[in-house]
Structure formats: structure tokens, C-alpha cells
N, C-alpha and C positions, 0 to 999 in steps of 0.2 A: 504494500500500500504506500502511495506517495503522500506521506504525512505533511511534509513541509510545503508542498505546493497546493495543499488543499485550502479552500477559502474558509472552511469552518475552523473554529478554534479546536485545539487539541483537548480531547476528553481524557478522563482518568484511565479508561481502557486502552486508549492509544498510547499514553505514556507508559503504561504497564507493558504493552507489547514491545515498545522501543527498548525498555530496560531489559526485558527477557532476551531480545535479539543481541543486545550489547553483551550480556553475560555469556551467551553461547559463543559469540565471537571471541570474547576474552578467554574462555576456556580452550577454544581451538588454538588460539595464539600461544597460550601457555604450553599446550601439548607439543606444538611444533617447535617452540624454543627449547623445550626439554630434550626433544630428539636431536636437535642440532647440537646442543651442548654435549649430549652423550657421544655423538660422533666426534666432536672436536676434542673431547677429553680422553677419547680412546676406549670408552665403555662399549661392550659388545652388544649389538642388537641382532638376535638370532633371525635367520631366514625361516619363514613359516613353512612348515610342511604338514601334510594331512594324510590320514589313513595309513596305508601300507608303507608309503615312503617315509613317514615319520618313524614307524616301527623299525624299519631298516636302519635309518640314521641313528636311532637310539641304541640299537644292537651294536653297530659298528663303533659307536662312542664307548660303549662298555669294553669292547675289545681293545680300543685304543688306550683306555685307562689301564687295563691289565698289561698291555705292552709297555706303557710308560713306567709302570711300577717295576717291570723286569729290567728296563733300561736305567733304573735308579733316578727317575725324574720326579721331583717333588710335586710339580704342577702340570697335570696332563694338558690343560688348556694352553699354557705357555709353550709346552712342548709341541702342541699342534701348530701354534703360530710360527714356530721356528722350523717347521717341516720343509725339507728340500727334496730334491730328486733321490738322493742316497737314502734319506729316511723313509721315503715311500717304498723303495725297493726292500729295505730291511723289514718294514711292517708286513709287506706281502709275503716275504719269505717266512716270517714268524707265523703268519696265519697258515701257511702251507705246512709248517712243521708241527703246529699244535692242532690243526683242524683235520678235516676229512676230504678236502678238495682233491680230486683226481683228474679233472678235465681242464684243458687250457682255457676254454670259454668261461669256466667258473672263476678263474683267476682274473681274467679281463673284467668280468662283472664286479668282482671284489674291488678292483681298482676304481671303477666308476662309483661304487658305493662309498668308498673312502672320500672321494671328491664331493659327493653329495653331503656326507656328514660334515666335511670341512665347511661347506657353504652354510649348512644349518647352524653350526656352532659359532662361526665367526661372522656370518652375514655377508660374506663376499666369496667370489670364486677363487679357486686355488690357481695362482699364476706362477707356474714353475716352468722356466724355459726347458725345452727338450722333452715335451710330453711324448713325442714319437719315440724317443730313446727308451722311455719306460716301457712302452708297448713292445718295442723290439727286444728289450731285455726279457720280458715275459715270454714272448714267442720263441726265443732262441735259448737263452741261458737257463731260465727257469724250467722250460720244457725239457731240456736235455738233463738237467740236474735232478729233477724230481720225476722224470718219466711221465709227463702229463699226456693224457689222451687228447687227440685232436678231433675225435668223432663228435658229431653233433646229432641231436635227436631230429628225426624227420618231422616237419610240421605238417601233419595231415590236414586235409580240408574235407569237411562233410558236405554232401549235397542232399537233395531230397530223397534219393534212393537209399543213401546210407542211413538217414534218419528213419526211413520206413523200416529198414531191417532192424534197427535198434528198438523201435516201438513195437514192432510185430513180435519180436522175441520177448520183449518186456512184458507184454500182456498175454501172449499165448503159451509160452514155454518156460519162462524163467521161474525157477524154484527158490529164488533168493527170498530170504525171510526178512520182513520188516517188523519193527516193534509194533506198529499199528499200520493198517493198510492204507491210511491216508497218505503215508510217505510214498507209496507206490504211485498214487495220483500226482503228488507233488513233483516226483522225479520226472514223470511224463510231461507235466506242465513246464518244468524248468527247461527241458530239451526244446520244447516248442517255442517258448519265449525267447530263448537264446538264439534260435534260428530265425525267428520272425523279426527280431529287433536288432540283432548284431551287437547287443550290449555286453559289457564286461560282466563276469560272474558276480562282482560285488553289488550290482544293482539288485539282484534277487536274494543273495545270501551274504550277509555281512553282520557282524556282531553289533556294530554301532548303529547303523541306519541302513534300511533296505526298502524294497518295494512294499508299500502299505496300501490299505484300501483307499486312503485319501488320494492316492496316485491313479486310481482307476475310475473311469466314468462309464457306466453301463447304461445304454439307451436302447429304446425300441424305435425303429424307423420303418417307413413303408418300403415294401419290396418293389424295386424298380420294374421287375419283370411281371409282377402281379399286384396291381394297385390296391386290391383288398387285403393282401397279405402283409405280414410283419416279419421283420428280421431284427436280430440283436446286433448291436454295434458296440465295440469296446474301445475306449480311448485310454492310452497309457502315457502318463507324463514321467519322463526320466529327469528328475531333479537332482540325481546323484551322479551326473557326468563327471568323469575324472578331472580334477583341477577346478571344477566349478560347482561343487556340491552346495545346493541351496543358495547359490549366489546369483545366478543368471536365469534368464527365461528358459524353462526346461524344454527339451526336445520332446515332441509328442508323436506317438505311434498310433496308427489306425489299424485295428484288428477286427476282421470281419468273419462271419460264419464260413466254415468250410464243410461241404457236404460229402466230398469224395476224396479220401476216406474221412470218416468222422474222427479217426485217431489224430488228424492234423488240426482239429477244431479247438483253438485256444479258448473260445468263448464258453464252450460246454464245460471245460475243466474249471474255469474261474467261477461259473455259476454253481457248479456242484460244491466247490469249497465254500462259497458264500452261503449256501443253504446249510452246510454242515456247521458254519460259524453263527448261524442265525443273524446274518448281516443286513438283511433288507429292512429298511425303515418302515415300510408300509405293513400294517397288520393284516392286510388282505393277501399278501404274498407269503404263503407258507409251504407251497409245494411247486414243482416245476410247471405244472399246468396253469398255475395262476399268472404266470408271466405274460400270457397271451390273451387273457380275458378282457382286459381293458383296451379301449380303442384310443388311437392317437387323435387328438382334436384336429378338426379341419383347418383351423387357423395356425397350427403348429406343424413342424416337420419331424419332430421327435418327441418321445416321452421318456424322461430320465428316470431310472430306477435307483433311488437314492439309498445310501448306506446309513446305518444308525450312527449317531454321534459317538457312541461308546466304542465303536469298532473301527473308526476311521484311522486311528493310530496303531492298529494291529497289523503286524506283518502278514503277508499272504502265505508265504512258504515258511512254515515254522518247524521247529525241532520236536522230537519225541522225548518226553521225560518220564522218569520212573516215579510212580506214586504207590501208596498202599493199595490202591484199587487196580494196579497194573499199569502198563504203559499208556500214556495219554499225550495229546498234543498240547504243548505249552501255549498259553494265551498271549505271551509277550516276547518270548525268545525266538529269534529267527534261526533258520537252519544254518549250520556252519559250513564253511568251504570244504573242509576235509571230508565231511560225511558225504556231501554230494559228489565230490571228486572220486571217492572210493566207490560209490554206487555206479557212476558212469564208467569207471575203469573196469569194474567187475562185469558190467553189462557188455562192454566191448569185448572182453575176454570170452564171455559165453557165446557171443555172436561169432567170434573167431577172427577178429581183425589182427593184422600182422603187428602193428605198433599199438602200444598201450593208448587207450582212448583218454583224451584229456578234455577239459572243459572248453578250451579255446578253439577246438575244431569247429564248433558251431559258429563262433564269431568270425572265424576265417571264412567259413562257408557263406555267411551273410555278406561279408565283404566281397567275395568273389561274385555273388549274385548282383552286386551293385557296381561291378567293374564294367565300364562301357565297352571294354575290349572283349568281354565274354557275354554271350547271349544277345538278345535283341532290344533289351530295355536301354534307353538313353537317360542316364542320370548324371547330372553335372557333378564336377569334383567338389564344389562348395557344399551341395546338399549331402553328398556321400561323407565328406569330412565331418559335417555337423552331426549326421546320424551316428557315425562311429566314434565321435569325440576326438578327432584328430585336429591338431593345430594347423597342419599343412598336408599337401598331397605327398610330400616326401616320406612321411611315416607309412602311408599306404603302399607306396612303390617299393619301400625297403623291406617291409615285414609282411605284407598281405598279398603281394603279387605271386602268382603260382610259380613253383619251381619248374613246371613243365613248359617246354617251348611249344609254340603253336605248331599246327600240322604243316610243317615246311615241305614235307614230301608231296602232299596233294597240291600245295600252292605252286611248287616248282613244275609239277606235271600238268598244271592247269586243269585239275579235276576237282570236283566238289568233295569236301571232307566229310567222312562218315562221323557225324557228331555223336551218335550213340556209342560207337566203339571208342571214340576219343574221351567221352565222359566216363566210360567204364575204366579206361586205362589211367585216368588222372585222378581217380578218387579211391576211397578206402576199400570198397567191396571187391576189387579185382583179385586180390590174393587171399581173401578170407577163407578160413577152414573151420567149420563148426566143431570138428573133432579135436581141435587144438587143446582146449582146456582139459579135456578128459585124458588125452595122451600125456600131457605135461604133468598132470597130477599123478598118473601112474609112475612116471619116471622119478618124481620127487618123493615117492612113498618111503624109500629106504635111505633118504638123505640124512647125513650126519655132519655136523659142523666139525671141520678139521683145521680151523684157523688156529695158529700157534698162540696168539694172544688169548683166544677163548679157552683153549685147553689149559693154559697157565692159570688163568683166573678161576677156572672150574676146579683145578686141583687145590688152589688156595682156599676156595670157598668150602669144599668138602672137608679139608683138614681142619679149618677153623670151626666148622659145624660139629665135627666129631669131638673136638676138644671142649666145646661148650655144652654138649649134650649131657643132661643130668646135673648141670651146675647152674641153678637159677640165679645165684648171686653174681657169678662171673658173667653168665650169659646176658643178663640185663645190661651190664656195663659195656659189652662189645656188640650189643644187638645192632646198633647203627652201622658199625663197621661191616657186619655180616650182610646187612641189607644193601649196603653200598656195593659190596663185591657182587652180590646177586644181580643188582641192577645193571652194573657194567657188563657182566657176563651175558645176561639176556639181551642187552642192546647189541652186542657184537654178534650174537647168534641170529637175531632178527635181520641185521644188516647183511650177514653172509647168506642167509636163506633167501633174502630178496634178490641178491645178486645171482645166486644159483638158479632161481626161478626165471630171471631174465635170460640167462644163458641157455637154459633148457627151452625156453620159448623161441629164442632165435634159432637154436639148433633144429627144432621141429620144423620151422618154416624153411630152413635151408635145405631140407630133404623131404618136404611134404609131398612134392610131385612124385618123387621116386617111390615113396611109401604107398601112395595111392595106386600107382601102376602095379606094384607088387600085390596089393590087396586084390585088384581086379583080375590079375593073371592067376592068382590062387583061388579065384572063385568067391572071395569074401566081399560081397557087394551088399552093403546095408541100405535099407530104404531111408531116404532123406527125411528128416523130421522137421525141416524148415516149413513153417506155416501151419503145422499140425497142432491142434489144441490138446493140451494135457487135460484128461478127463477127471483128474482128481481134485481140481480146484473148486472153490465155492461157486454157488449158483450165480452170484453177482459177477464174479470174475469170468465165468463162462458167457454170460450175457454180453459183457464188455468185449471179450475176445472175439465174439461173433459179430457184434454190431459195429464195432469201431473200424473193422477192415472189410465190411461188406460193401461191394460195389452197388451203387443205386441202379435200378432198372430204368429203361427208357420210358416205361409206362408210369413211373412214380410221379405223383403230383406233389405240389408244395405241401399239402397236408400230410402225405406219406413221409416226406423227408422230416417234417417237424415231429411227427410221431416217433420216428427212429431216434431223433436227437433227444427228445424228452425221455425215451426209454433208457438211453445211455446216461443221461444226467441222473435219473432216479437210481440206476444201478451204482453209479459213483457215490451218491449220497449214502446208500446202504453199505457200501464197501468201506467208507471212511472210518467207521468205528470198529471194524473187525480187527482183533488182535492176533489171531492165529490162523494163517492161511496156508500152513505147510501141508502139502499133499499127504494123504493117508499112507501111501506106500513108502514115501520118504520118511515119514514119522516112525513107521515100524522098523525100517531098516537102519535108522540112525542110532548108534550106540552112544551112551553118555561118555565113554572113554574116547570117542572120536571128536568130541566137541572141544573147542578152544575155550580157555578160561578168559574172564574179563580182562585180565592184565595182558594176555597174549593179543587179544583183539585190539585193545587201546594202543598197543605198541606197533600195530600194523602188520600182524602175522599174515602170511600169504594164504594160508588155508582157511582163513576166516570167510564165512559165507554170509555174514550178516551185513546188510546194507544200511541199517538204520542208525539210531543214536548209540554212541559208545557206552552210555550209561545202562543200556539194557541189551544184553547179549543173549545168544541162543542158549548158552549154558544156564543162565538164570531162568529163561523161559521154560526149559524142560524141567528144571527143579520145581518151579511153581506148579507145573502140570501134575 
């Protein structure tokens, strides 16, 4: 307001507003002057980091403090300020000597993390002349001295066919046990959301903040192909984009109904979870059929289905917790990264993919779908970068461009490329073998840890345990030492078993073609189980396995398609609260001695078949039964 040019006299309210504006300006000036003085006097202003980056920087800082203590430096921060090229080399070598890094790429990443920690602690970049010399030192001297591996993991890309294989096995054949069956629906929903949005896993599964009901807008709209019909439309706001969490205008995704197959329909999964959470605000919406009872007003294009105020801050994908009544879904705790990552990895092994399935395969697949050089869709670089959360196109070109060259052979010969064969060759399903997991498990049955460090710790543990046996007074004194020995020994065993499993997996696929030829020549031809339904599952699981992958008929009307969708949603709602969906045959054949203990599962044992929360294992489930 222009107070001084006004013809009216200044009122008391105007004077009060002027005084408030002056006080705000004064406070801002004081803050600015304080920051300037801090810079001039040499006080440190930390560079702000968030999320995983801050955790990494804090971890590297702890490592640096330990390193400074070993170097007999009293002040780690002052030691960091004095760091030069030689000091950086010494720190990296110290991390190699005291850590478990075995790959060259891991050391290069460690060097980047050190520089990120430096910027976080001191508020400025690390300016050391000869940064290329440090990289050359890592690639040559440290590689030869510590025998570092140069191999890098292949970054697989999932397309629609790969996703179909995962979901088909997940619903029709997988015998993976979840603490509560809602986790099965949540896993399917995560795969679909990751492929449809291309978002990072932290959007859906994060301890601090993640996708909540307030980020979803569910509406009914008119069917363009049938004016009297209705369709559900879901809007998803991504306010958790990396580097811009809750700070800028969120990127929005439009998710529509998918009829063929229904397994790809995100809207049905979200609606089922919403009914399970009693999330709809209207008292007239209590079952799936109620969604389509009310009409859309003629003067409106949509009718929004609002959420309850009490549910808006509730995460959509939540973890299972253990209660006196059995496993239940937490009302406030989101699912954790490690749990979903383990579930996806086990599912990929059951399907038989060559490389271990990781969460980022879906994000890379969505990025490939938005690449104007692949497919027929024309999407500008600016819109693709905003959807994926990239600052520039360089990130996409460096990390998301396919490692496969285009079909140069057909281009040179002037012939059209066979896109079906090219898509098969450039994605995950080309070399898959459904028998891989069973064959590798057979090979691992007689495995024993022969690591020298493990054997030494095992001998020390057994000797100390025998000495303390029957001596409660002495035993209580050395109990912590005994548990520490056991923890170190078991950690080495888990790591060695994991490495042995990886080697067995690679060895199987290195000779899988030869083994299959031998099987056929010997007359051992098994009927493929791909796509066949396991008849021992619950009624709801059988309905979903049948309806989700059923191809619609040409004679199906819009009413028929809606009826099938409502049937799937109802089955999902009923399935959400089931706690034990283990097939009867598998339950009878499974012995308690074959099960893994809770400690083995939480430490990442390879034979663990539980895909749910670590607090509730198959071991405890059988004991409760």
C-alpha cells in the first residue's frame, strides 16, 4: 500500500503495518549481517544436504574423524581444512585397508563422497589442483596394489513385457510368504507406479516422507467413448522430487484405467487399498459398487472422491508390524527400501532373470519409454527432465541411454528393422530361465563356509563358549565378548554365502544352454509352468490370478469391463487382511528345521523366502500356528 502518497491521513492500523514491515526488514538485515560476519571471521557455514546425501556425508565424516584420530590429529575439522592431494590418497587407502571395498568403481565413488562431505562440513568445494592425478592414482596404483575388480554391474532396463512376466509370476505362481497379504498388493502397486511415473524409489518408500493420500486425487469422469459411462481418473503429485522436496511446484502424473490386462491397472490397486484403509470421506461409499452410483453433474466435468481428513497424512504403501493379534499393517510407518528391494530381487530370481533385479530397472524403463530416439512418442527433453527430476539432459544421456547400439545392420542394408526381435534382445527376458533358482538352491545345499577368517573366529568362539559353560559368574562378565565374536563370525558367513550364491548363479547361466540341450537329448522334457495357476492358493488369490490376466472379449461392453474391475477390487479388499496364504502342500512339506531364524533373515540370508517385514519371519509364523 502506498501510505505516503495517499490523500487520507495515516490511521493507527496503517502505522501499525508500517512498524511491522520495518521490524521484519530489520530482522532480515540482522540475519544477513550475521552471515556476512560469520564468513569474514572464518566461522563455518555448512552446505545443506537432505535425505540420503546427508546420511552419506555424515557417515563419511565419522570415518574421517576415526582416520584423524589414527593420524594423531586433535581437531578433525582443522585436519579436513588442511587436506591436500596426498591426504586424500592416504584416506582412500585407509578406507581400503579397514573396509570391504573390492571394486574400482567403489573407490571412485568413495572419492566423490569425500568431496561431498568436505563441501557439507566447510561450505565450499574442495579445490585441490590435480584432481585427475587422484583418479589416475586410483585407477592404476590402487588397483594394482589392492587387486581391485574393474567389472561393473549391468544396468538392466525393464519394458512392458518384463513387467508382465514379473506380475504374472507374482500373482499366479509365487509361493513367497508375506506377513499379511496386503504386502503382496503393495508390491504389485509399487512395480506399476515405478513404471508409470519413472520416479525414484524414495517417492513410495522412505522412512521420513513418502507418497501419502494427500498426494492422490481420485475423480470420476465421463467416458469419452460412451457419454453415459464413467471412468476413474487418478492424479498423483510428486512433491518429493530429489533436491526439491516440498519446495517447488510438484510434478503431476495422470493415471488412467487400464482394461487389458487388469494387472496393469494402477487405479484398481489404489482403490482397493483405500477401501481397506476406510479412506473415503463420503459415508455412502462403503463398497466398490458405490463408486459408480452417483452421477456427474451436467455443469461439471468430474466428481472428486475425497479422502477423510484423518487419512490424508497416511502413507499409501506401509510396512507390516508384529502385534499381539498377529501381523498387521502399520497406520503410520511407510514401507522401507530394503524390504521392497528384497521382494523385487526374490521375484526376479523366481522368474529366472540373469542379473539380480533391482528397483531402478523400472525407472530406467520409464526413461527409455520417454526417449524420443526409441518408439514413436515425441517428448521434449524439458518435459522428460522434469518428469525424471533431472537438472539437464546430460544426466539422461550419461546414465539412462541404452547400452545397446541401434540396429546398424538393417540400416546399412537399407531394410526395415525387426522391432520385436530387437526389443527381445535388448531387455531382460531374453536369457531368463525359470529353473535357475531351483538348480542354484540344489547346488548350495551342501555349502560350507571355508573362509580363513571365519574359521579362526569360529574356533575362538567355540573355545570361549566351552570355557564359560557352567560358570555363570564368569560367563556374565564375558557375555558381551562372546556375542561380539558370534556377530562377527555370522557376518562373515553371510557375506561369503552371498558371494557363493552369486557365483553359482553366474555359473548356471554360463552353461544353461548346454544343460538344456542335454536334458532334451536325454528325454527329460518338463512341461513349462509359466502362466499356470497354483491351485493351492486362497479363493481371492485364484480370482485375482484369473481376472487380472484375462484378455477382454470383442463382445465385452463397458458394463462387462466394469464388472470385471469391480470383481478384482473386491477380491483385493478381501485379500488385504489374510495373514497366511502359504499353499497347503508347501505347508506340509516344510520342516521347522529348514526355516531360517529371525536373526538369519535380518542379516540377509540367501535362503530366506520371506518377502515381508523383518520383524515377522516364517519361523515365528509357524511357531504361532
